[in-house]
ZALUM-51459 format. One record per residue: residue in three letters; x, y, z of N, C-alpha, C in turn. Coordinates in steps of 0.2 Angstrom, whole numbers, plus 5000, padded with zeros to 4 digits. Example, Ala and Ser with C-alpha at 12.3 -4.5 7.8 and 13.67 -1.06 7.14 Angstrom:
residues 2
ALA506649725039506249785039506649845039 SER506449895035506849955036506450005039 
This chain:
residues 319
MET500449945000500050005000500450065000 THR501050065004501450125005501850134998 ALA501950074994502350084988501850114983 GLN501250094983500750124978500650194979 LYS500650224986500650294987501250324985 GLY501850294985502450324983502450334975 VAL502150284972502150294965501650344962 ALA501050344966500550404964500850474966 LEU501250474971501550544973502050564967 LEU502450514965502950524960502650544953 SER502050514952501750524946501450594946 MET501150614952500850684952501350734952 LEU501950724955502550774954502750774947 LEU502850714944503050724937502550764932 VAL501950754933501450784930501450864931 MET501550884937501650954939502250984936 ALA502750944936503350964933503250984925 ILE502950934922502850944915502351004914 VAL501851014918501351064917501751134918 THR502151134924502551194925503051214920 THR503351164917503851174911503451204905 LEU502851174903502551194898502251264899 THR502051274905501751344907502351394906 SER502951384909503451424908503651444901 SER503651384897503851394890503351434887 MET502751434888502151474885502251544887 LEU502451554893502451624896503051654893 TYR503651614892504251644889504151664882 ASN503851614878503651634871503151694870 ASN502751694875502251754875502651814876 ARG503051814881503451884882503951894876 ILE504151844872504551854866504151884861 GLU503551864860503151884855502851954856 ILE502751974863502552044865503152084863 LYS503752064865504352104864504452114856 ARG504352064852504452074845503952124842 ASN503352114844502852164842502952234844 GLN503252244850503452314852503952344848 VAL504452294847505052324842504752334835 GLY504352294833504052304826503652374826 VAL503252384831502952454831503452514831 LEU503952504835504452554836504852564829 SER504952504826505352504819504952544814 ALA504252524814503752554809503752624810 GLN503752654816503752724817504352754815 ALA504952724816505652754814505652754806 GLN505352704803505252704796504852754793 GLU504252774797503852824795504252894795 TYR504652904800505052964801505552964795 ALA505852914793506352904787505952924781 GLN505352904780504952914774504752994774 SER504653014780504453094780505053134778 GLY505653104780506353144778506353144770 ILE506253094767506253094759505753144756 ALA505153134759504553184757504753254758 TRP505153274764505353334765505853364760 ALA506353314758506853324753506453344746 GLU505953314744505553324738505253394739 ILE504953414744504753484745505253534745 TRP505853524748506353564748506653584741 MET506653524737506853534730506353564725 GLN505753584728505353624724505553694723 LYS506053714727506253784726506453804719 PRO506253864717506353884710507153884708 THR507553904713508253894712508553824713 HIS509053814709509353744710509653734717 PRO509553674720509853664727510653664726 GLN510953674732511653674732511853604731 ALA512553594730512853534729512653484734 GLN512653504741512453464746512053504751 ALA511553474754511253514759511053464765 MET511053484771510853444777510353474781 ALA509953434784509453454789509453404795 LEU509353434801509253394807508553414810 PHE508253364812507553374815507553334821 GLU507153354826507053314832506253304833 PRO506053254830505353234831505253204838 GLU504653194840504453164846504853094848 ASN505253094853505553034855505953004849 GLY506253044845506653014840507153074837 SER507453054831507853104828507853084820 LEU507953134816507953134809508453174806 GLN508953144802509453174798509353164791 VAL509353214787509253214780509853244776 ARG510153214771510653244767510453234760 ILE510553294756510353294749511053304746 SER511253264741511853274737511753274730 ASP512053314726512053314719512353264716 GLU512053214713512353154710512653174703 MET512453234700512753254694513453294695 ALA513653294701514353314703514853264703 LYS514553204700514953144700515053114693 PHE515453064692515553034685515052974685 ASN514552974680514052924679514352864676 LEU514452804680514752744677514352724671 ASN513752734670513352704665513552744658 ASN513852804659514152834653514652794649 LEU514852744652515352694648515052654643 ARG514352654643513952614638513652674634 ASP513752664627513352714623512652694621 GLY512352734617511652714615511552654612 SER512052624608511952564605512252504609 GLY512352514615512652464620513352444619 GLU513752484615514452474615514852514620 ILE515452504620515952544625516052614622 ASP515852664626516052734624516752754626 LEU517152754620517952764622518152824625 SER517752884623517952944626517752944634 GLN517252914636517052904643517452864646 LEU517752804643518152764645518852794647 GLN519052844643519652874645519652924651 ILE519052954652518952994658518952944664 PHE518652894664518552844669519252814671 ARG519652804666520352784667520752834671 ARG520652904669521052954672520852964679 LEU520152944681519952954688520252894692 LEU520352834689520652784692521352794694 ILE521752824689522452844690522452894695 SER522052944695522052994700521952974708 LEU521652914708521452884714521952824716 GLN522452814712522952764712522652694712 ILE522252684707521952624706522152604699 ASP522252534698522452514691521952534686 PRO522152574681521652594676521452534671 ALA521752474671521552424667520852394670 LEU520652414676520052394678519452434675 ALA519552484671519052524667518752474662 LEU519152434659518952394654518452334657 ASN518652314663518252264666517552284667 LEU517552354669516852384671516452394664 ALA516852414659516552424652516252354650 ASP516552304651516352234649515752214653 TRP515652234659515152224663514452264661 LEU514652324658514052364656513852354648 ASP514352334644514152334637513652274635 ALA513352284629512852234628513152164625 ASN513752164623514052104619514452064624 VAL514652004622514951954626515751944624 SER515951994621516651994619517052034624 SER517551994626517952024632518452074629 ALA518452144632518852194630519452194635 GLY519252174641519752174647520152104647 TYR520352084653520652024654520151974656 ASN519851934652519451884653518851904658 SER518551964655518052004660517351994657 GLU517251944653516551934652516351864655 ASP515851834653515551774657515951724660 LEU516451704656516951654658517351674664 GLY517451734664517951764669517551764676 TYR516951754676516551754682516251684685 GLU516451634681516151574682516351544689 ASN516951564692517151534698517151594703 LYS516951654702516951714706516451704712 GLN516651714718516151704723515751774724 ALA515151764724514651814726514351804733 TYR513951854735513651844742513251784743 TYR512951764737512351714738512551654734 ALA513051654730513251594726513951594723 LYS514151544720514851544717514751544710 GLY514951594706514951594699514251634697 TYR514351674692513851714690514051744683 ARG513551784680513751804673513751884673 THR514051914668514051984668513352014667 ALA513252074669512652104668512452124661 ASN512952154657512752174651512152224650 ARG512152264655511652314655511852374660 PRO511552434659511752484664511652464671 MET512052494676512052484683511352514686 ALA511052474690510552504694510752544700 HIS511352524703511552554709512352544709 ILE512752594712513452584711513752534716 SER513352504721513552454725513652384720 GLU513352384714513452334709514252324707 LEU514552384708515252384707515752334710 ILE515452314716515852264720515852194716 LEU515352184712515352114708515752114702 VAL516052174700516452174694517152154696 LYS517452114691518052084692518552134693 GLY518952124699519552164700519352224705 PHE518652234706518452284711518252254718 SER518452284723518352254730517952304734 GLU517752284740517452334744517852394746 GLY518552384747518952434748518952484742 LEU519052464736519052504730518352544729 TYR517852504731517152534731517152594735 GLN517352594741517352644746517752704744 ILE518352694740518752744738518352784732 LEU518052744728517752774722517052804723 GLN516752784729516052804730515952884730 PRO516352924733516252994733516253024726 TYR516552994721516653024714516252994709 VAL515852934710515552904704514752894707 THR514352884702513652864703513452824697 ALA512852804698512552754692511852784691 LEU511752824686511152854684510752824678 PRO510152824678509752794673509952804665 ASN510152864664510352884657510952924657 LYS511252934651511852974651511853044653 THR512353064657512253134660512953164660 ALA512953234660513553274660513753284668 VAL514253314669514453334676514353404677 ASN514053424683513953494684514553524687 ILE514753574683515453604685515353654691 ASN514753664693514553704699514653664705 SER514653604705514653564711515153504711 ALA515453494705515953444705516553454709 SER516853404712517453414716518053434712 ALA518653454715519253474712519553424708 LYS519553364711519853304708519453284702 LEU518753284702518453264696518453314690 LEU518553384692518653434687519353424683 GLU519853404687520453394684520453324680 VAL520053284682519953214678519653234671 LEU519053274671518753294666519053344661 ILE519453384664519853434660520553434662 PRO520953394658521653394660522053464659 GLY522353474664522753544664522453594668 ILE521753584670521453634674521653634682 ASP521653684685521853684692521153684696 GLY521053624698520353604701520253644707 ALA520853634711520753664718520653744718 ARG520953774713520853854713520153864710 MET519953824705519253834703518753824708 VAL518853774712518353764718518353814723 ALA519053834724519153894729518753954727 GLN518753974721518454034718517654024719 ARG517453964718516753944718516453954725 LYS516853944730516653944737516854014740 SER517154054737517354114740516754164741 ALA516854214745516254254746515954294740 ASN516454304736516254344730516154294724 GLY516254234725516154194719515454174718 SER515354154712514654144710514654084705 HIS514154044705514053984700514054014693 PHE514253964689514253984681513553974679 LEU513254024675512554014673512553974667 ASP513053964663513053914657513853894656 VAL513853844651514553814650514953864647 ASP514653914642515053964639515454004644 SER515154024649515454074654516054034657 PHE515953974658516453934661517053924657 LEU516953914650517453914645517853974645 GLN517554034646517954094646518254114652 HIS518254074657518554094664519254084663 GLN519654124667520354124666520754064667 LEU520354014672520753954673520553894668 SER520053914664519853854659520053884652 ALA520153944651520253974644520853934641 GLY520853914635521353884631521453814632 LEU521053784636521153714638520653674633 GLU520853614631520453564627519953534631 ILE519353554630518753534634518153504630 SER517953454632517353414629516753444632 THR516453494629515853524632515253484633 ASP515153424629514653384630514653344637 MET515153344640515253314647515153364652 LEU514953434651514853484656514153514656 THR513953524662513253564662513353604668 THR512853654669512853694675512153684679 THR511853634677511253624681511153544682 SER510853524687510753454689510053434689 GLN509953374688509253344688509253284693 TYR509753254695509753194699510053214706 TYR509753194712509953204718509853144723 LEU510353124727510253074731510153094738 VAL509553064741509353084748509553024752 THR509953044757510052994762509753014769 VAL509452964772509052984778509252934784 GLN509352954790509452914795508952934801 ALA508452894803507952904807507952864813 SER507752884819507652844825507052854829 TYR506852804832506252814837506352764842 TYR506452794849506552754854507152704853 LYS507652724850508252684849508252634843 GLN507652634840507552594834507752634828 THR508152614824508352654818508152634811 SER508052674807507852664800508252704795 ASN508652674791509052714786508852704779 TRP508752754775508552744768508952794764 GLN508952774757509152814752508652814746 ALA508652874743508152884737508552924732 LEU508452904726508652944720508052984717 LEU508153054718507653094715507853124709 PHE507353134704507453164698507053224698 LYS507353284696507053344696507053374689 ALA506453404687506353434680505853484680 LYS505853534676505353584675504653544674 ASP504153574677503453544676503153594671 PRO503053574665502753624660502053644662 ALA501653604666500953624668500953674673 ARG501553684676501653734682502153784680 GLU502353794674502853844672502753914675 HIS502153934675502054004677502154014685 GLN502153954688502253954695502953934697 ASN503353934693504053904694504053834697 GLY503553794695503453724697503953674695 TRP504153624699504553574697504253504698 TYR504453464693504253394693504753354697 ILE504553314702505053274706504753204706 GLN505253164704505053094704505553044708 ARG505352994711505852954714505952894709 LYS506652894708506852844703506952774707 TRP507152774713507152714717507252734724 GLN507052694729507252704736507452634738 ARG507852634743508152574746508252584753 GLN508152524757508352534764509052514765 GLN509352544769510052534771510152494777 SER510752464778510852424785510852474791 PHE510652444796510552484802511252514805 TRP511852484802512452504804512752554799 ALA512352584795512552624789512952684793 THR513452714789513852764791513452824793 LYS513652854799513352914801513352974795 ILE512853004794512853054789513353114790 SER513653134785514153184786514253214779 ILE514453274779514553314773515253314771 ARG515353284765516053284762516253354759 ASP516753374761517053444758517753434755 ASP517653434748518353434745518253474739 
């Protein structure tokens, strides 16, 4: 009888232990789910702040005068923060210029990109690798830089892939091109962009280095210094630039120069209760014929993408 009572007691204790374990597990999972929902709500609010930053940039760009090369705004919304940077993408060299309208390599643009690589102490032979990545054919102009050269190359998601043979959608694609690394990408990033169509470089916002790459023989530092001086003013047209004392007499390809910009990159970093949301958007700006009498502008988002939460803190590059 005593043995039976002992077995019954042990059975009851075992059942209680199982029930306690299941209850604890359910409570733990419930707490995790509640925390996940809380983080989701905070992240959604941070994302709304980020989207409002892009919308603010679109409104700011409606100004009748063209924006500066770079502009930055800081906001302090309730329980959060919002930083917005607008940078002129036409102050950079458009990598897609390497491909001409028929899908072939544009040799004049290739020479400019080579000069940029040399100025940054990067092997200029890599220019052909990028050109092969962009052009429409499968004939290798560089060193084994078409499909066969990528069959064993490791990507983030697989081993082996093919060349794009189309314009770049984003400059981060550069990392996939043979010979280019994350380190080289970081070096090139301030000077290059990837825009949907062929573009000239805005001489009113281009850096000293890029001016010297575009126009061999020009003193880019002096040109930028005059542009930034208290009495300096932006060039109204390319002709006035050509007549400037620092550019007069130099061999200049005017089709690569402009004094206005249409593409701007908006970088937004937002936070709400320590949850962050980082976004970028490419905005296209053009005159709106329907609102010409109101100095109206047409603003279009070409793309927007979420960045990693560890994205570099927004700063203004000054060169």
